[in-house]
C-alpha positions in Angstrom: 101.9 87.6 98.7 100.4 90.7 96.9 97.9 88.7 94.9 94.9 89.0 97.3 93.0 91.2 94.8 93.5 88.7 92.0 92.0 86.0 94.2 89.0 88.1 95.4 88.2 89.3 91.9 88.4 85.8 90.5 85.9 84.7 93.2 83.7 87.6 92.1 83.9 86.7 88.5 83.1 83.1 89.1 80.0 84.0 91.2 78.8 86.2 88.3 79.6 83.7 85.6 77.7 81.0 87.5 74.7 83.3 88.0 75.0 83.2 91.8 75.1 86.9 92.5 72.3 88.2 94.8 70.4 90.2 92.2 67.8 91.5 94.6 70.3 92.8 97.1 72.5 94.3 94.4 69.6 96.2 92.9 68.2 97.4 96.3 71.4 98.2 98.2 74.4 98.7 95.9 75.6 100.8 93.0 78.2 100.2 90.3 77.5 96.6 89.7 78.0 96.8 85.9 81.4 98.5 86.4 82.4 95.9 88.9 81.3 93.1 86.5 83.4 94.6 83.7 86.4 95.1 86.0 86.6 91.5 87.2 85.8 89.9 83.8 89.5 89.4 83.0 90.2 87.6 86.4 89.5 84.1 85.2 90.1 81.1 87.4 93.1 80.2 85.3 94.6 83.6 85.6 94.0 83.7 89.3 95.6 80.3 89.8 98.7 81.5 88.0 98.9 84.7 90.0 98.1 83.3 93.4 99.2 79.6 93.3 95.7 78.7 94.5 94.3 75.9 92.4 91.4 77.0 90.1 89.2 74.3 91.5 89.7 75.6 95.0 88.8 79.1 93.9 85.7 77.8 92.2 84.7 75.9 95.3 85.2 79.0 97.5 83.1 81.1 95.1 80.2 78.7 95.0 80.3 78.1 98.8 80.3 81.9 99.6 77.4 82.6 97.2 75.2 79.7 98.2 75.8 79.7 102.0 72.8 80.8 104.1 75.2 82.8 106.3 78.8 83.7 105.5 81.4 86.0 106.9 84.8 87.2 105.5 87.4 87.7 108.2 90.8 89.3 107.7 93.8 90.4 109.7 96.9 92.5 109.2 98.0 90.2 106.4 95.5 92.0 104.2 95.8 95.5 105.6 99.6 96.0 105.9 100.3 95.8 102.2 100.9 98.9 100.1 97.5 98.2 98.4 95.7 97.5 101.7 92.7 99.7 101.0 92.1 98.0 97.6 92.5 94.6 99.3 89.7 95.4 101.8 87.5 96.9 99.1 87.8 93.7 97.0 86.6 91.7 99.9 83.7 94.1 100.7 82.7 93.8 97.0 82.3 90.0 97.6 79.9 90.3 100.5 77.9 93.0 98.6 77.8 90.7 95.5 76.4 87.8 97.6 74.1 89.9 99.8 75.9 88.8 103.0 75.3 92.1 104.7 72.8 93.1 107.4 71.9 89.5 108.3 72.7 87.6 111.4 76.0 85.6 111.1 76.9 87.4 107.8 79.2 90.3 107.0 82.8 91.4 107.2 84.9 91.0 110.3 88.3 92.8 110.3 90.1 91.1 113.1 92.5 93.3 115.1 96.2 92.6 114.9 97.0 92.7 118.6 95.1 92.2 121.9 92.8 95.1 122.7 93.4 97.2 119.7 89.6 97.4 119.5 89.6 98.5 123.2 92.0 101.3 122.3 89.5 102.5 119.7 86.7 102.2 122.3 88.7 104.5 124.5 89.2 107.1 121.8 92.8 106.3 120.7 91.9 107.3 117.2 92.7 110.6 115.5 89.1 111.7 114.9 87.3 110.0 117.8 86.6 110.4 121.5 85.7 107.5 123.7 82.8 105.6 122.4 83.7 106.5 118.8 82.1 109.9 119.2 83.4 112.3 116.6 85.8 114.9 117.9 84.7 117.5 115.4 81.0 117.3 116.6 80.6 120.3 118.9 77.7 118.8 120.8 79.5 115.5 121.5 82.8 117.2 122.3 81.1 119.5 124.8 80.2 116.5 127.0 83.9 115.7 127.3 84.9 119.3 127.9 82.6 119.3 130.9 83.7 115.9 132.2 87.4 116.5 131.8 87.5 120.2 132.7 89.5 121.1 129.7 88.7 122.3 126.1 89.2 119.3 123.8 90.9 120.4 120.5 88.1 120.5 117.9 90.2 119.3 115.0 90.9 115.7 114.2 94.5 114.6 114.3 96.7 112.4 112.0 96.6 108.7 111.6 99.9 106.8 111.5 100.5 107.2 107.7 99.7 110.9 108.0 102.1 111.2 110.9 105.0 109.9 108.8 104.0 112.3 105.9 104.0 115.1 108.5 107.4 114.1 109.7 108.6 114.3 106.1 107.2 117.8 105.8 108.8 118.9 109.1 105.4 119.5 110.7 105.7 116.7 113.3 108.9 116.9 115.3 108.2 114.7 118.3 106.4 111.4 118.9 105.4 109.3 121.9 105.1 105.6 121.0 103.1 103.5 123.5 103.3 99.8 122.7 103.9 100.6 119.0 106.9 99.6 117.0 106.5 101.5 113.7 110.1 100.6 112.6 108.9 97.0 112.2 105.2 97.5 111.4 105.7 100.0 108.6 105.9 98.6 105.1 108.9 100.9 104.3 111.2 100.3 107.2 114.0 102.4 105.8 111.8 105.4 105.5 110.5 104.8 109.1 114.0 104.7 110.5 115.1 107.8 108.5 112.1 109.9 109.7 112.1 108.8 113.3 115.9 109.3 113.5 115.4 112.9 112.3 112.9 114.0 115.0 113.7 116.3 117.8 112.4 114.0 120.5 111.1 110.4 120.6 109.6 108.5 123.6 109.1 104.8 123.5 106.9 103.1 126.1 107.0 99.3 125.6 107.7 95.9 127.1 110.9 95.4 125.1 113.7 97.4 123.6 112.2 97.2 120.2 113.9 98.7 117.1 111.8 101.8 117.6 112.8 102.0 121.3 116.4 101.7 120.2 116.0 105.0 118.3 114.2 106.8 121.2 115.6 109.6 123.4 113.6 108.2 126.3 112.5 104.6 126.9 109.8 104.0 129.6 109.6 100.3 130.5 105.9 99.2 130.6 104.0 96.1 131.8 102.2 93.3 130.1 98.6 94.5 130.2 97.1 91.0 130.0 99.0 89.8 133.2 100.5 92.7 135.1 97.8 95.4 135.0 94.2 96.0 136.0 91.7 97.1 133.3 89.6 95.8 130.4 90.0 94.5 126.9 87.5 94.3 124.1 87.4 91.0 122.3 86.5 90.1 118.7 82.8 90.0 119.6 83.1 93.6 120.9 82.5 92.4 124.4 84.3 94.2 127.2 86.2 91.9 129.5 87.7 92.6 132.9 91.4 91.9 133.2 92.9 91.4 136.7 96.6 91.6 137.6 98.0 88.0 137.9 101.6 88.8 138.7 103.7 91.8 139.7 105.8 93.4 137.0 109.6 93.1 137.1 111.6 95.8 138.8 111.7 99.0 136.9 108.6 98.3 134.8 105.4 100.3 135.5 101.8 100.0 134.4 100.9 102.1 131.3 98.3 104.0 133.2 100.7 104.7 136.1 103.2 106.1 133.7 100.7 108.4 132.0 99.3 109.6 135.3 102.8 110.4 136.6 103.6 112.4 133.5 100.3 114.3 133.8 101.0 115.1 137.4 104.5 116.3 136.7 103.1 118.5 133.9 100.7 120.1 136.4 97.4 118.3 135.7 97.0 116.9 139.3 95.4 113.6 138.2 96.4 111.9 141.5 97.0 108.2 141.7 96.4 105.9 138.7 93.3 103.9 139.1 91.8 101.8 136.3 88.3 101.7 137.9 88.2 105.5 138.2 89.1 105.8 134.5 86.4 103.3 133.6 83.8 105.3 135.5 84.8 108.5 133.6 84.5 106.7 130.3 81.1 105.2 131.3 79.8 108.7 132.2 81.0 110.4 129.0 
């Protein structure tokens, strides 16, 4: 654990040492190749084997297979991205597909697989700090105007914070309340002690989840939710970015309510008059906008 970059850089060095880099693609579509070559030069197969525990022969085999394959894709999950050096991990893998020209071709590229079911669907629906549904940028006046008209409200024109920025804002005292829907930052954050300290110091915390997670245990209000894959109506987006219909298979246990129903009820109580929760109606709004 923590030696991903050593492995990736050793693969890159071996590809270059064997003369298997895609020179045409590198010259046409990349920059900084010489700097990259110099950077990975010290990441020998022997060094990487010591750092990672992966045999040198296996690293060599991987490097040659990646460089010579007609089509190749690098997939990764949260095991790469939840480290303290997550960005560098991802950049090291991107460097490999650039080095071998596995970009812009059918069956080739990079594929960051989502950590939980329908995280991609959440992004599709605009659950990102700088995006509206359909990944339309919230700071684009023309795009935002369409949603202003559809929703009948003025959408704030400034991007919000992502999760790491939220914790920084808590530390500065700028963020004083949070609403966690299906998220358990106490367990997902790399520094759990910091997460507990900052969440415990907030004025108000709401947790909406299936279980009484460690985050929910700190919350002022816990809203029991349902399992979206079996107890709700709606859609998910799979790894191929295909939208799939989900139909309720079983009724939720007593006291648990669908996420959409909870949000609609909160909106109604706050004066928004959204009416009854209906997944199809929400879908229709997203499709129009």
